[in-house]
N, C-alpha and C positions, 0 to 999 in steps of 0.2 A: 504494500500500500504506500509506504514512504517513497519507494522508488518511482511509482506512478505520479505522485504529487510533484516530485522534483522534475520529472520529464515534462509534465504539463506546465510548470512554472517556466522552465527553460524555453519551451516552445512559445509561450506567451511573450516572453522577453524578446526573443528573436523576431517574432512577427511584429511586435510593437516598434522595435528599432527599424525594421525594414520599411514599415509604412511611413515612419517619420522622415526618413531620408529620401523616400521616393516622392514626397509631396513638394509642390512648388512653394516658393518663398518670396515675399516682397523684397526683403533685404538682399537676397541673392539676385533678384532681378535688378535692383538698383546697382549692385556691384557690377553685374554683367553690362548694364547700360553704360556705366562710367568707363569700364575697361574696353568694351567692344564697339559701342555705337556713338558715344558722345562726340568724338572728333569727326566721324563720318557724317553725323547729322548736323553738326555746327550749331547745336542748341542744347540747352540744359534739359535734364530729365523732366523738370516741371513744365517746360515749354512743350516738349513732345507729348507727354501724357495729357496735357491740357488741350490738345488738338481735338479731343473727343470727350464726351461724357462717359461715365461708368457704363451706362447701358449700351452706348455705341461701341465701346471696347468689347463688351460681352458679345454683342451681335457680330462684330468683326471676327472674333475668335470662333464663335459657333459656326459661322459660315466658312471657316477655314481660310480666311483671307488675311490673317495677321502678317504673314511674310510679305504679301503684296502691299499692305498698308504701310509697313515699315519701309519698304523700298520706295514707295511713293513719297513718304515724308523725308526719307534720307536716301536720295539717289546714289550717294557715294558708298553706301554700305556694301561690304563684301558678303558673298554667299556663305563663307565659312563662319561669319559672325551670326548667322541665322540658323544654326543647327537645330534640329528638332528638339533636342534636350534642353535648349536655351529658351524655347518659345513659351513654355508654361511660366517660367520665371519672368520673362519680359511682360507677358500678359498680366500677371499678378501685380507687377510694378505699375504698368500703365493704368490698370483698373483702380488700384489703390489711390492714385494721384490724378484721376480723371478730372476734367474741368469742373464738375459739379460736386466733387468730394470734399472740398474745403481743406484737404491735406496738401502740404508742400514738402517735397523731398529735399534733401540736403545736397543734391548734386547739380 
């Protein structure tokens, strides 16, 4: 019985940590923006995120047009800076600081 409890706790811990690292993050999105997009866009994160409302960012993401929108707003961006694993973080950042959010990023 004791062994089963230990295995169950270990499995819960592993699954919990795995789910946490797989989720997107506003802070990670801000760091990626600063590192990968800021120079190519020629504007701050607040300016770029403020191009759309939070609902508009959600609609853009749901329509699968986030890459197209970033390229439209930042024509100098490299395809390597728009990797699939970066997009969820970019979206979270843009959504968090959309024009109607009242939030202002520090980049």
